[in-house]
N, C-alpha and C positions, 0 to 999 in steps of 0.2 A: 244633221243627226237628229234622231227623234227625241222629243222631250219626254219626261216621265209623267206619270199620272198618279193616282190616288194614295198609295201607301209607299212610304220610303223606309227601307231597312237601313239602320245606321249602325255602324261599328263604332260605338261611342267609347269615350275614355272610361276605364275601370276605376272608380273612385277609391277602391281598396288596394289598388296596385300602383300604377305609375302613370299619372296624367302627363302628357307631353304635347308640344306643338306638333301638328300633323299636317296632312295634306288631304285634298279632296279627290275622291275617286268615284265615278268618273266625272270630271268636269271638263268636258271636251271643248276645245277650241281649235280653230283651223291651224294655228301655228304650233300647237303642242302635240307631241306624238309619244310622250312617255306614259307609263301606267300609273305614276304617282306624281301628284302635282303640289307645288309649293304654294301654300296659302297661309301667310302669317297672320291674317286677320281672323281666320277661322281655326279654332283649336280642336275641332272634332274631325275624326276621319269618317267620311261618309261612304257607305257601300250602297250604291243605287241599284235597286232590283228592278228598275224599269218603271218605278212609280214615284210620284212626287208627294212628299209628306205635307200634311196640313200644318200651317203655322210657320213654314219656312225653316231656316237653319237655326238650330238651338244654340244658345250662348254657351261659352265654355266656362267651366268652373275650375280650371287648372290653377293651382296655387302658384304664387310667385314670391319673390323675396319680401314683399311688403306684407304678407299674410301671416308671418310668424308671430304668434302671441306668447311664445315661451312655454306652451304646454307640451307634454310628451308626444301627443298625437300630431301637433303641428310640427314638431321637430322631425318626426318620422315622415310626414308628408313633404317637408322641405328636403330631406335626404333623397327621397324618391324623385322629387322634382328635379334636383340637380343631376341625379343619375341619368334620367331620361334626356335632359338637355345635352348631356355629353354624347348621346347617341345620334344627335342631329348632325346635319351637314354643317360646314363652317358657317359661323355667324356672319350675317351681312355687314356687321360693324366690328369685326375682329381686328384689333390693333396689334402690331408687333414692332418694337423699336420706335425711335422718334419720328420716323419718316414714312413707314409703311402701314398699310391696312388692307384688308380684303373687302372690296366693295361688293354690294349685292348685284348679282348678275340677273338681268331681266329674263335671260333665256334659260335660267335654271329651272328644271322641271321635276327635280327629285329631292326628296328628303328621306333619310333613313328613319323608319317608324319603329318605335318600341313595340315589340310583339305583344307585350302584356296589355297594351291599351286597346286592342281591337276586340270589341265586344259587340254582341248582337242585341239590339233593342227594337221594339216595335212602336210605331205611333198609334196603331190600332190593332186589335186582335186579328191575326191572319185568318183569312176565310177560305182560300183555295190552296190546294196542295197537289203537286204532280208526283205520282208514284211510278217509278220506273223499275222494272224487274228484269232479272236475267232470264234468258230462254232456257229454263231448266225445270223439270217437273218437281224437283225437291224444293224449289223456291215457292211453289204454289201454296202450301199450308201457311207459312208466315205471311205471304202476300195477302191472302184472303183474310187472315186474322187482323192484319194491320188496317186494311181497307174497311173492314167491318167496324173496327174500333173508331176510326176517324169519322165515319159516317154516323154511327149510332151514338157514340159517347161524346165526340167533339163537335158534331153537327157541322162538318166541313164539306166543301165541295171538292170531290176527288176527281182528278183527271188521270186517265190511263191511255196508253197507246191502243189504237183500234185493233191491232193484231192480238191483243189480249183476249178480246171477245171472240176471236176466231180460233182460239186454242181448243183443240179437240177434247182435251181433258176437262175443260170447263164448260162443255156443251153437252146437252142431253139428246140432241137430234142426230148424233153420229150413227151411221150404219155400221154397227160392230161386225156384222157378218162379212164385210168387205175389208176388215182390218186384220192384222196378224194376231196370233194367239197371245203374243207377248203384250201387245197394246191392249187387247181385251182384258188381260189380267190387271195391268196398271190402271186402266179406266175404271175397273171395279174397285180398286183400292182407294180411289179418290172420290168415291160417291158422296161422302159426307162433306168434303171440301167443295165439291161441285154444287151441292144443294145450297150451301151457305152463300156461295158466290152468285148463283142465279137469283137469290132473294135480293141481292144488292145491285144487280146488273142495270136495272132501269134508273138507278140513282147516280150512275157514273157518267162522266163527260169524257168523250173520246176525242183523239186527234190522230192525224196521220202525218208522219214525217215527210217533209218536202211539199206538203200541200197546205197545211194549216199553220198560221202564224200565232205563236204563243206569247209574243211580246205584250207586256202590260196585263197579262191574264193570270199569272201564277205568283203566289206569295213566297212559297218555298218548295223545295224538291226533296223527296225521299227516294234513295236508290237502294235496291235490294239485289245484291250480287257481288261481282268482283270489281276490279278497277275499270273494266270496260264500260260498266254502267255509268260511272262518273264521266268518262270521256264522251259517252253518247249524250249525256245531259248537257255537257259543254257544247257539243256540236249542234244541239237543238236551238241554242240561244246565241245568235251571232251578234248580239249587242249586250245589253245589261243582263246578267244572270242572277236569278234569285238564289238565296243561300241554299246550299246542298248539304243534306244529312245522309251519309252513306253508311249502310249496314253491311257487315261482312258476311257474305254467303257464297263466296267464290273460292278460288284455289289459292290466290296469293294474298289479296286484301291489303296491299300497301297503302292505298288511298281510302280505305273503308275502315275507320277506327271503331265503329259502334257494333255491339253485339245485340242479337235479337232477343236475348233471354228476358230482359226487362224493358222492352221498347216503350211501354206505356209511360214509365217514369222519365225516360230519356227524351221522348218527344214532348212530353208536358213541360219539361225544363226549357226546351227550345221555344215552345209556344209562349212561355212566360218571359222569354228574353234572357235566360240564364245560360249563356253559351259564349265561348270564345270563338274567334274566327281566324282562319288562315286565308289571306288573299293570294290566290294562285294566279300569277300573271299568265297571259296568253300571248301568242304571236299572231300578228296580222300578216297574212301572206297573200300576195297578188302576183299573177302571171301576166307579163306584158309580151304579147306576141309581136313578131316582126311586122306583120301586116297592119297592126294597130298603129305603129309608129309611122308607117307609110301613109296611112289614112290621115293622121294628124298633119303630116307635112303637106299633103294635098289640100287640106282645109285651109291652112295658113297661107298657101300660095295663091288662093283665089279669093281671099277675104271672107272667111267664115262660111255662112250658109248660101251665099250667092254663087252657086255652082253652074258653070256652063255645061252643056250636055256631054262634052268630051271628058271633063273631069268627073262628072257623075258616073259615066260608064267605067272609068278607072276605079272609082270607089266600089262600085258593084263588083268589079272583078276581084278586088282585094277581099271583099267580104265573102264571095263565093269560094275563093281559094283557101280561106282560113276558117270557114264555117262560122260557128258562134264563138268568136274569139274571147279569151279571157274568162271563160266560164269555169269556175272551180268546183262545180257540183254542190254548191251550198244552197241554203234555204232562201226563200223569198224575203225573209225578214232580215237579210243581210243589209248592213248600212252601206256597203260598197258592192257594186255589181261585179267587181273583179277581184274580190278578196274573200278569204275564209279565215276564221280564227281557230287556232289549234292550242290544245292544252299541254300536250307532251312534246311533239317534235314534228318538223318537216324534214323528209329524207329525200335526198337526190342520189340516185344510184345508176349504175350502168345497165341495169335490166338484163335481158338475155344476151347482150352483146359480149363477145369474147375479148374485146379491147378494153384498155383502161379508160376510165373517165378522165376527161380534161376539163376542169371547171375553174373559171375565174371568179375570184371573190373581191368585191369592192365594199369598203366601209365608208358610209357617208360620201359616196362618190369617188373615193380614192382607192386605187388599185392596191390590194394587200398581198395576195399570193394566188397561186394556181394549185389546184388539187389534182394530183395524178394518183389514182387508186380506184377502189371500188365505189367511192362516193363520199357524201358529206352529210352530217347530221347537224341541224340547227335546232336547239331544244331550249325549253324553259327550265328553270330550276326544278319544277315538278317533274319534267321529263329527264332530268339528269340521272335519276335512279332507274331509268328504263333502258332504251337502246343505247343511249350515250354512255352509261356506266358499263354496259357490255362491250363497248368499243374502246374503253380505257379512259373515259372522262371522270372527273371528280364528281362526288355527290354533293349537291348544294342545297341548303335549306330553302324551301319555297318562298320565304319572306325576303330573300336576298334579291334585289333588283338587278338582274343580269340576263345575258343571252350566251348560251354555250355553243361553240363551234367545234365539232369533233369530226376528224376524218375517219373514213371507214377503210381499214387496211391500206394505208398510204404507201406509195412506192418510195418512201424516204424514211429513214430511221429517226430523223430529227423533227419530223412533223408531229408536234404534240397538240393535244386539245387546248383551246384557249377560251377565256371568258372575257366578254366585252360588256360595256355598260348597257343597261336597259335604256331604250329610247333611240339608240342608233339605228340606222337603216342599212341592212345588208343587201347588196345586189349580187346575185349569183347567176352567171350566164355560161353557156357552153363556149369553150375556147374556139376561135375560128379554125384552128388547125386540128381540132378533135376528130378522131376517126369515126366516131359514132355519136348519136344523140344520147340523151339521158331520160330517166323516168323520175317523176316526183310524186310523192304521196304525203298526205296530211293526216297525222294521227293514224296511219295505217289505212286510210280510206282515200277515195277519189284519185286513184292512180291515173296519171296521164303523162304524155310525152313532152319533153323540152327539146325543141329543135334548134339548129344553129340560128343565131340571131334573136332567140327568145331570151327573156330574163325573168328571174324570180326575185321579188322584193319582199324582204322580211323585216319587220320591226315589232316593237312591243305594243300590244293593243291597250287602249284605255279602258277596256272592259275585262277586269279579272274575274275569276270564279271564287266567290266567297264560300269556302269549305268550312263547315261547322266542326269544331274540335270536340273530341270526347273528353279530354282533360285540358290541355293547352297546346300551344304551337310546338313548344320544345319537347314535351313528354310524348306527344303523339308521333312526332317525326322519328325520334330516337327509338321508341318502342317498335315502330315499323321497320327501322333498319335492323334491329336485333331479331325480331320475330319473323319478318318477311324475307330478309336477305341474309340472316345470320351474320350480320356485320360484327367483326372482332370476336367471334365465338371460337374458342379453342380451350383445350385442357390447361388448367392452371399449373404452372411450374411449382414443384414441391419446394418448400423451404428447407434449408440445410440445417442439420443438427451440428452444432459447432464441435462437440466432443467426438462424434462419429467421423466428422470430416477430418479432424486432426489424426485420429487413429488409423484412418484408411488412406492417409495422404501419401504413404510410402517414405516419409522422412524419418529421421532418427530421433524425433522428439518422443519423449515418454510421457506417461500420465503424470509423473512427478513434476516434470518440467511444465506441464500444463497447469497444475495446481499452483506452482510457484508464479507462473505468469498471471494467474487470477489475483494472487495476493499482491503482486506488484502493481497491477492495474488498480486495485482497490486503494 
């Protein structure tokens, strides 16, 4: 895996809220496959944006039992310290009874992190920002205003997608006589915005998706649009992701908590490090083709690379029949040639076939069950409020380390959605007796076919998406549930007036009896 370079973004403990023992993210090793790592020697939670900070790992100032000097502030810090300790996984030295105790497990890869402790700080002032906008003409005015402010006021290097420069509304060399009357009218309305953008155009740095590698080049990301812009930003970085600040300019805005009205103040707070973070876990998905396993068996049978001509011809035949196997349509900055990281979900469905999907599910190599229905959704907690919720799954807070497995229209009334621990590996394959193949898509993109003998491996990635909070993790999520999905929104039931209830009850009680009852109660 690639190492980081110059600046490290750290989600440090908030000294005013609740310091706690935490885990390092991402601190990848070959034997670890979870997204949160147990590190008892380091009490800071790191969010690696693809850059390595100067000075190494900072020491922790988390208070412990020996730091109580009897003052009111120390007492408050002590209460917060013990509260966060109770959120952690079982202590490696927990005793119970005269004979038993829970020993530390060297394979443990997770700890539950106190949400209030994840804060964004900078080793050095950020220099580069990637601005991603929705493809909508109404986003152009705030986009140009933001870019102008970042370049002129904050003196930052701004990256934009190369397609932005090709937008006809932002170019002055468009042949209007060849365009429709409606476009000509809109083009004229954006004359002022276009003039301001053309003055900044030479100062912008562009990239092209699928061709340019953004690893180690971006300090943080600003998204203007809907939830799709955040998913697109996640797809651009198949390893460490810089912190993402998402502004609501779309139709739903479940993942975009910021408003553009006072973006100057909000972006300044982020640049100064005054922001909370939500670490949104991602899924690492890889497709293993049947021909690839055949190729591996041939390699082992002849002793590695020493291939005799007959075996070499067999390998060539396998490659020709499978094409470019295992290619999931991801960027070249992918750490695995055969994997892609998704923020919402990976969906396996029956496609245009009229037959039911027959899909076998394995958990850490053990057969669990088979899906007979329209398909299967494997999602992150972030994706639990998307397709999974529409298919009947529970909505899970993005800080919960978990993987959701949700059937799509199962042919069984008892097949309910399940939640499994983060870090396990799910293997999904087409049943040998299935009548048809299946289709698989990743965050709604890169749709491709799963044939008999192919398998899809899904596990938690060590590279989460650090999403910057407008308020904090809890408030942002529940506000999104209420405003975006109208969760638990209903008319309030009116309270009962006790006197009118008794008089309208139809019983033989009189008002005198009611007065006597009040006296008796008194």
